[in-house]
Each structure stands twice: as C-alpha cells, then as structure tokens.
N, C-alpha and C positions, 0 to 999 in steps of 0.2 A: 227034544230039540224044537218042536213046536214054541213050549214058552218061553226058550230061550231066545227065537227069533223073536217074538212078539215084545219081548223086554229090548232087544237091540233096536228096532221099529220105536218102540215108546221114547230110548233115548236119543233117538236119531231125531224124531218130530218136536221133543222138549227143544234139541240144538237148535234147531231150524228156528221155533219160535223165539229164540234166547239170540241169536243171530238178526233176526230182523226187528227184533226190539232195542238191540244196540244199536243198529243202524238208526233207528228212527229219534229213539228218545235220549242218547249219547252222543250220536255222532251228529245228529240236528239235519237227517238227510228227509227229504220229502219223499212222501208215499210213492208216487208218481218215478221217483229216481232208482228206488228199491226195487219195484214193480220190472223195470227195464233191465237191471242188473241179474234179476231171476228168472226173466223172460215171462213174468207170469202179468195178469190183470193187475190193477190200481184197486180194485174193490176185493181181490183176493188177499192183496197186502192188507188191507184194512180187517180182514175176517182175519187173519194170523195175528193181529194184534190185538184185537177182541179176544181172541181164543188164550195168546198169552197171558191177559189179564185174570180170566176164567180159572186158568189152570195153574195162578198163581208165580209163574213166570214173571209178571212184572206185578210190582205192588206199588199204587199211585197212594202218596202221603201229602195229605194238602196239609202246608204250617199257615194257621191263621195267625197273624202279627199280632192280634191284640192280645189275643191266647196265648203267645209267645209271651209277650211283658209282663201279662198278669201272672204267669207262671214264675218269671223271675222275680218280679217285686215280691210275691210269695215266698220263696226260697230265703230271699232277702231279709224278710221281715221274721224268719223263725227264730223263737227264742229272744224277741225284742220289743219293744211296745209299738211297732209299727203296724199299722191296720190297714193300710191303703196308699194310693198314689198314684202316680203316672210317670213313667219311663217313656224316652224319646231315643228316636234313632239318632244317630251322631250326623251333623250338617256338615257341609265341604269345607265348614271355616269354625272357626268359637264363636265368632260372631254369629252364624247362621245359626248354631246350635243354640247359643245362648238366646237367641229370637224364639226359636221353637219352643225352649225350657221356658220364656215368660209367657208364651200363648198357653202353655201345659198349665202352669201355676194359675194363670186367672180363669181358667176351664174348671180347674180342681176346687176354685171359693166357690164359685157356682156350683157346682155337682153337690157340695157339701151344706148348701143352704143359708151360707154364712149370712148374718143379720147386721154384726159388729165385728169388723175385722180390726187386728191390730199389726201393726209391720213394724220390722226392726228399721237395719239401715246398712251400707255395705254395696259393692259392685253389684250385685246382681238387683236390689232393690232399684239403683239406678237405673239398670238396662229395665226394668219393668216399668218404670216412671217413663223412660224416654219413648217404649213402646206405646205408651198410651198418649204423649203428646202426638206422634205422628199416626195414628190409627185411629183418635179419638173417643170420646165415652163408647160404652158398652151396656146393653142392657145387664143388669146383675140384681140379685136380691138383697145385697150390701145394702145397709143403712146410714152405717157411720165407720169411719176409719180414725183409729187414733194410733200415735207414736209407743211405741213400747221403750224408748229409753229417748233419753235428753238428744238438744244439738251438740254435733261436736266441734271443737275449738280449730276447726282447721278449714279453707274454703274450700274443700269438695263436694259437690250438689251430692253426690252419692251419700253422704255423712250429714245431711241437715235434713233431719227427720222430719221438721214442719214443713219443708219446701215438698218432700217427698207423700207426706199426707196429703198437699194441698192438691197434688198431681193425682194421686190415687183417688182420692174423692172424685176429681172431676170425672175420671177416667169410667170410674163405676156408678156415677148419677149418685153420689152419697153427701152425706153430710162430714165435713172434716173435723176435729178437736185437734186445736194446737197445744201441747204441753212446753210453757214458757219456764225451761228447767234446763241445765248445762246437762250433756251427756257425761261430764268430768268438773266436778270440784276441785277447789284448792286443795282442801285437804280432807281427812275423815270429819274432822271437827264440824267443817263446812258442809258434808253432807248430812251429817245428824241434824244441822240447821236447817236445810233447805227442805228436809224430809219432813220437817216439822210446819211447813207453812200450809195454807190451805190451797196453795197451788199444786203441791204435791198430793195433796189429800181428793183434790179433783181428779188428777191423773189414776189414782187407785180407784176411784169410783169408777172411771172408765175400764180399767182393767178388769176391775170385778164383772163387769156386764158381757166383755167381750167374749164371743164363742168361738173365733178363729184368728189363730198367730200365722203369720208370714215371716219365716225367720231366715234370712243367709247363711249357711254353711262356708264358714272360711278357712283356707289355711293358716297354720301357724309356721314361722313368722308370717305375721300378715301387715301391712302397710297401710294406714298409719298403724302404730302398735297401740294405740290410744293409752299411751304413758303408761304402757304393762310394768316397766323398772320400777318405778314409783308406788304403784300398785301390789306389786307381788315380789320385790325384790327380786332373788334368783329362783323362787318356788318356780317359774313356769320351765327353767331348764333345769332343776332338781328333778323333778316329775313329768319331766317329756312331754311335755305338752306338744299335741299335733292339730289340735283346729280350736274353732270359737263360733259359739252362737249369741248372738246380742255380742254382749262384750264378756261374756262367761267363758273362759278357757277349759279344755277338757282334755284328758291323755288317751291313748289308743287302747286303755281297758275302760274307757268311758266314764271316767272319775272326774267331776268337774272340780278343779281347783278354785278354792276359795282361802282368801288373806283377809286378816281381821282389817288390815290397814287398806282395802278396795274401797275408793272413793267415786267408782262411778255411780250414775243414776239412773237406774233402768228398772225393769218389771221385776221384784221380787222372785227366785225360783219358786218357793211354795205358792204364790199367786199363779206363777207363770204354769207351773203343773196341775193348776185347776181348771185349766182352761180345756173344752172339750177335744178342737182342733188345731193340733199344732204342727204347721206345714213346713218342713226344710227343704229349701231349695239350694242344689249343688249348682253351681256354674260351670263351664266347659274345662277350668283348671283346676278343679277341687280335685285333692289327691285323694290317692284309693285308702290310706291310714286316717285321713282325714272323716272320711264319712264311715269308714269303719268303728270309728270312735264315737262319732256321732249317733251311729245306732245303738250303741253301748251303752249311752247317757242314761236311756230310757224318757228322754224329753220329747222323741219325734213321736207323732199318730201317723202322720203322712211324709211322702218323699217325692218332692220332683226331681228326676236325676236325669243323665242319658245313658243310653242301656250299655254301652262299653264300661262307665264307671259299677254299675252295677253289677255286673258280668266281671270284671277284674276285683272286683271285692268278695265274692263268692271265689273265684278260683285262689285267692291268698288265703282262704280259711279254711279251704277243703283239707280233711285230713289226709297225712300221707299213707302210702299204703307198702309194702314190700314187694 
C-alpha cells in the first residue's frame, strides 16, 4: 500500500511539472502568471521548471541553423559528385532570395581560395553582376576572370559573356580575360574553323589554368533557347531534357545530351571536368527536376541553392514505404 501511494505521488508530481512546463513553454505564459494561478511564488515556479528539465519532463533541443544546412547539403550530395556548397533560407521574394544566393556564391568563391575563375552566363550570372555593380568591389583571392562560353547573339546583358566578365573582374579586384568568339556559330563547319584559330587556343589556355567554375543551372525549356532546334533537332524532346549547365542540356537521369551538329562554342566537357571546383548556382525559380538532374550529371562539386529547393529534391527522391 505504501509503495502504491509513493507511485501515485510521483505521478502527480510529474503531472504538475508537465502542466507548469506546458504553460511556460507552449502557452508562453510568464513565470509570474503561472505563480499567481498556482498560488505560489515566482522562484518556486522557476525551481519547478528546473526540476522538469532534470527529470526529463522537458527536453530542450537547440537547432543550429548552420548545422542544419550542412546536414541537408550532405544528404543532397549522397551518391553524387557534390562535396560542399552553401544553402540559404528563402527570402520574402524571389528577388531577395536571388540576392542572398548571389552573396553566398561570392562567399563560396572566397572560401575555396579561387585564383582563376571561369563564369558562365544566364539570368543568375546577371544577378551577380548587378550585385557587384551596386555594392562595389570586395576583397577576394581571385586574380583573373574568364568566360566559359562566347557571347550570345541577342541583346540581353545576362548573356553577354565579356560584359559579365568585366563586371565580375571589377567586383573581385581581378584581371578580366575576354573571349572574342560567339557562343553560337552559324554551322558546325564554322565552329570547326573558329576552334582552329589562335583566339580559341587562347581561350583553351585560360580554361586549362582555371581552378573554379561558376555555372548557372537553368530550367528547360529556357528563354532564349540558344538555337536548340538547329543544334539538336528533336533530341532534347525525345530524351526529355530538363535543365541546362552553360549550353549543355541534360535529362533527369543526369545524362548530358550531345549532338554531332552542336555548333555552340564553350568549354568542352572534358576540360570542364578537369577543373577542381565546379560551382552550380540555382536561382529562386530553379525547378526540382532541374536540380535533381544536375546533381546526377557528375559535373557539380559545389552547390549554391535555397533551402526549400534542396528539401524538395530530397522529399521527391525519398523511397516509398508501405
């Protein structure tokens, strides 16, 4: 009988501790409010809360945002070539998210100790260029900046490689290297001719010394489409292209789709893969399939993206359970 009485008293004590903890932690009541309701002193309530933690009625778990991001990035890289990167929390608008992503990409370039940076083109590269123009130059280990693809034949600054190289070089206090070749030649024959010139050999020399690439991950179809029909026919449709790195298209399985008639002038895949650090950046509107396919290509070593996109990719590839 005595033992049963003690057990009942213990249960009542634990329930009281749980009620006080519930009021304080979940109902956000002040200790003085709880003390008044119970007819006890505030210090006594404080002692009850301390006892609740000691007995395990309350467990306080501290979630470090940086550790959470690192864990998420690690899970995202499982089974891929990804070795690091930076994830950011969503901003209150796409514009704000893109600005945080641009800042994260600049930070990652510095963390990697980049000396020679090669940049792609596209919407996000333009966002970074705009950030450098607005914020002014920053201290950076980067010494030279070069384009990874020629200039596109349409009047969108985001696709003018040399202009973006100039702005990046000014923003990183580095020397620019300009590539005086088009992103798209008129034909495969013209591409072969241009790739036999000294201008192309100079670009190859720059690429061979580059230690870090910054590449925009683009959705497919994208605008402009870089004359994809002329370069690929219906291959992109048949093979279900879902994204683009530079002007290389790939599908959700991570296979890069290649055509014998591709007349784009850009860093060749084999040279691209020899660069130690290959950073892919996803803008606020990058799709889940687009990132999933990019991760599977084996091209990426580092990723800059927003947390919700990374989480969505993990949720969609999670095995189904019965």
